[in-house]
Every structure is written in C-alpha cells, then in structure tokens.
C-alpha positions as CSV (number, residue, x, y, z in Angstrom):
1,M,-227.2,-10.5,-76.1
2,A,-230.2,-8.7,-74.9
3,P,-230.0,-4.8,-75.4
4,R,-229.6,-2.7,-73.2
5,S,-231.6,-0.4,-71.9
6,R,-231.3,3.4,-73.5
7,R,-232.2,6.4,-71.1
8,R,-232.4,9.9,-71.5
9,R,-230.4,12.0,-69.7
10,H,-231.8,14.9,-68.8
11,K,-230.0,18.2,-68.7
12,K,-230.4,20.2,-65.7
13,P,-231.5,23.5,-66.7
14,P,-229.1,26.6,-66.1
15,S,-229.1,28.4,-62.7
16,S,-230.6,31.5,-63.1
17,V,-227.6,33.1,-61.3
18,A,-224.8,31.8,-62.1
19,P,-221.6,33.3,-62.0
20,I,-219.2,34.6,-64.7
21,I,-215.5,34.9,-64.8
22,M,-213.6,36.8,-66.8
23,A,-210.1,35.6,-67.2
24,P,-207.7,38.4,-67.9
25,T,-206.9,38.6,-71.6
26,T,-203.3,37.6,-72.3
27,I,-200.9,38.7,-75.3
28,V,-198.4,35.6,-76.2
29,T,-195.6,36.6,-78.3
30,P,-194.4,34.3,-80.5
31,V,-190.7,32.7,-80.1
32,P,-187.5,32.5,-82.2
33,L,-187.7,29.5,-83.7
34,T,-183.7,30.0,-83.6
35,P,-181.9,29.9,-80.6
36,S,-180.0,33.2,-79.6
37,K,-176.6,31.3,-79.7
38,P,-176.1,27.8,-81.4
39,D,-175.9,24.5,-79.4
40,P,-175.1,21.4,-79.9
41,S,-177.3,19.1,-82.3
42,I,-179.0,16.3,-81.6
43,D,-176.8,14.0,-84.2
44,T,-173.7,15.9,-82.4
45,L,-175.0,14.8,-78.7
46,G,-175.8,11.4,-80.0
47,F,-172.8,10.6,-82.0
48,F,-170.9,11.3,-78.4
49,S,-173.3,9.9,-76.4
50,L,-172.1,6.7,-77.4
51,D,-168.8,7.2,-75.1
52,D,-170.9,7.4,-72.7
53,N,-171.9,3.4,-72.7
54,V,-168.0,2.7,-74.6
55,P,-165.6,5.0,-73.9
56,G,-163.6,6.1,-77.0
57,L,-166.4,4.2,-79.6
58,S,-167.2,7.8,-81.2
59,Q,-163.0,8.3,-81.9
60,L,-162.9,5.0,-83.0
61,I,-165.5,5.2,-85.5
62,L,-163.4,8.2,-86.6
63,Q,-160.7,6.5,-86.6
64,K,-162.6,3.5,-88.8
65,L,-163.3,6.2,-91.4
66,N,-160.0,7.9,-91.7
67,M,-161.9,11.5,-90.2
68,K,-159.9,13.5,-88.4
69,S,-163.2,15.5,-86.2
70,Y,-167.2,15.1,-86.3
71,E,-167.0,17.8,-88.2
72,E,-165.5,15.9,-91.3
73,Y,-168.0,13.0,-90.4
74,K,-171.1,15.4,-90.2
75,L,-170.2,17.1,-93.7
76,V,-169.8,13.6,-95.6
77,V,-173.7,12.3,-94.1
78,D,-175.2,16.1,-94.7
79,G,-173.9,15.0,-98.0
80,G,-171.1,17.4,-98.5
81,T,-167.9,16.8,-100.5
82,P,-165.7,14.1,-97.9
83,V,-162.3,15.0,-97.5
84,S,-159.6,13.5,-99.4
85,G,-158.7,10.8,-96.9
86,F,-162.0,9.1,-96.6
87,G,-163.8,6.6,-98.7
88,F,-162.5,2.9,-99.3
89,R,-160.9,0.5,-101.5
90,C,-163.5,-2.1,-102.0
91,P,-166.9,-3.1,-101.0
92,Q,-164.6,-5.7,-98.4
93,E,-163.0,-2.7,-96.8
94,M,-166.3,-1.0,-96.6
95,F,-167.6,-4.3,-94.1
96,Q,-165.0,-4.6,-92.2
97,R,-164.2,-0.9,-91.3
98,M,-168.2,-1.4,-89.6
99,E,-167.4,-4.5,-88.2
100,D,-164.8,-3.2,-86.6
101,T,-166.2,-0.3,-85.2
102,F,-169.6,-3.0,-82.8
103,R,-165.7,-4.7,-81.8
104,F,-166.3,-4.1,-77.6
105,C,-166.4,-6.4,-75.1
106,A,-170.5,-6.0,-74.4
107,H,-170.2,-6.6,-70.9
108,C,-166.9,-4.3,-69.1
109,R,-167.2,-2.3,-72.5
110,A,-163.5,-2.6,-73.2
111,L,-162.1,-1.1,-76.8
112,P,-159.5,-3.8,-77.9
113,N,-157.0,-1.2,-78.5
114,G,-157.6,-1.0,-74.1
115,L,-157.1,-5.2,-73.8
116,S,-153.6,-6.3,-73.0
117,D,-151.9,-8.7,-74.9
118,S,-153.0,-12.1,-73.7
119,R,-156.6,-10.6,-74.0
120,V,-158.5,-10.8,-77.4
121,L,-161.7,-10.3,-78.2
122,R,-164.3,-13.1,-79.2
123,H,-167.5,-13.2,-80.8
124,C,-170.5,-14.9,-79.4
125,K,-170.6,-18.6,-81.1
126,R,-174.6,-18.5,-81.5
127,C,-175.3,-15.1,-82.8
128,R,-171.9,-13.8,-83.8
129,N,-173.0,-10.1,-83.3
130,V,-171.5,-9.2,-79.7
131,Y,-168.1,-9.2,-78.5
132,Y,-166.2,-10.6,-75.6
133,C,-163.0,-10.2,-73.6
134,G,-163.4,-13.2,-72.2
135,P,-165.0,-16.1,-71.3
136,E,-166.0,-14.5,-67.2
137,C,-167.7,-11.2,-68.9
138,Q,-169.3,-13.2,-71.2
139,R,-171.0,-15.2,-68.5
140,S,-171.7,-12.3,-66.3
141,D,-173.0,-11.0,-69.5
142,W,-175.2,-13.7,-70.7
143,P,-178.1,-13.2,-68.5
144,A,-179.2,-10.3,-70.5
145,H,-177.3,-11.4,-73.9
146,R,-179.6,-14.7,-73.8
147,R,-183.0,-12.5,-73.8
148,V,-181.8,-10.7,-77.1
149,C,-179.1,-14.1,-78.9
150,Q,-181.0,-15.2,-81.5
151,E,-182.2,-11.9,-82.8
152,L,-178.9,-10.3,-83.5
153,R,-177.9,-14.5,-85.0
154,L,-180.3,-13.6,-87.9
155,V,-178.8,-10.1,-87.8
156,A,-175.3,-11.4,-88.7
157,V,-177.2,-13.9,-91.0
158,D,-178.7,-10.8,-92.8
159,R,-175.6,-8.7,-92.8
160,L,-173.5,-12.2,-94.6
161,M,-176.7,-12.3,-97.1
162,E,-176.0,-8.4,-98.1
163,W,-172.4,-9.2,-97.8
164,L,-172.8,-12.1,-100.6
165,L,-174.7,-10.0,-102.5
166,V,-172.6,-6.9,-102.8
167,T,-169.2,-8.6,-103.7
168,E,-172.0,-10.8,-106.3
169,H,-170.9,-14.4,-104.9
170,L,-175.0,-14.3,-104.3
171,N,-176.8,-14.2,-107.8
172,F,-180.4,-13.7,-108.7
173,T,-181.1,-13.7,-111.8
174,P,-184.8,-13.5,-113.1
175,G,-184.1,-17.2,-114.5
176,T,-183.6,-19.0,-110.9
177,W,-187.3,-17.7,-109.4
178,H,-189.3,-20.1,-111.7
179,N,-190.8,-23.0,-110.5
180,S,-189.1,-26.3,-111.3
181,A,-192.0,-29.0,-110.7
C-alpha cells in the first residue's frame, strides 16, 4: 500500500476586525436532590408494570410469597425482617413457587385462575419455559416464540441443574474431576 501524501493545512490568519460577542452571565442554582413530594420508586413502578403485560401478575407474585403488599416485598428485598408468613419449608417449595409465578399464557396473558375449569396451562414441549392455555394460542404465538425457543430450552436445563445442585442430587466432589485416561 502506497503511503499517503501529507499536505499541511495552513490556518487562516485571524481577521483584524473580529466581532466580540459577550454572553450575559447566568447564575445556576443547584437543584435539590430530594423532591418536595415523594415519587414512586423505579422498583415500585417496575413491579407494578408487570400488570401491564399480564394483568394480576404482581398480585400472584405477592400471593406466592405469602405477602399482602408491595411494601412487605420491598422490606424483604432491602434486607429487612420478613413478616411471619414469609418463607419456605424446603427448597422444593421455593422452586415450585418461583415456577408458579411464570405460569401464564404467553399469547393471551391469561393467569391460571382466569381459565375455565376445562382449560389448563401447558408448557411448550421444546423449551418447557413458556405456557399456553391451548393449542390455538400456541400456534398464534409460534412465530414470535420460534426465535427464542432454543435459548429458553437452555434456561430450563440451567434451572434443572440448579435444582439438582440445591437438593444435592447432583454432587460435584473434587475427586470426580480427575482424568481417568
């Protein structure tokens, strides 16, 4: 590749009659960091925005955690003392309650308690992460779900591995890592 020729650019000499513009000085006062009235926090807005996509989901999450309000939830998240009904008897109960919060139809956004007695939520057979209330919802959602199904399958495998490690059904001891060849 041939080297580029370097040309020097000459600066134009400043004109002898350059206009001088003076901007008026403005005094900037600092804005107080605390608003005069308390606004809802981003956490609160995020938690309740779940209801925009799936009506009733925030209440379902609180119900599964044995909590009555978002304030109780926020107290526990911030490291406070949980209320008396909060907690899980065993890891299996914790995982099941976490799984229950994901149970809603991915297409029509229906929660399990909003379905008729003859309908139940069934998960996608491939990824086992997304639920549908019927074959028509699954068919309608397939074009969008197809793009993420394989990745969600890996998430399901990861969740299963985590469950097996927590319940100690899968034990990785240091001796199992040696090469037997």
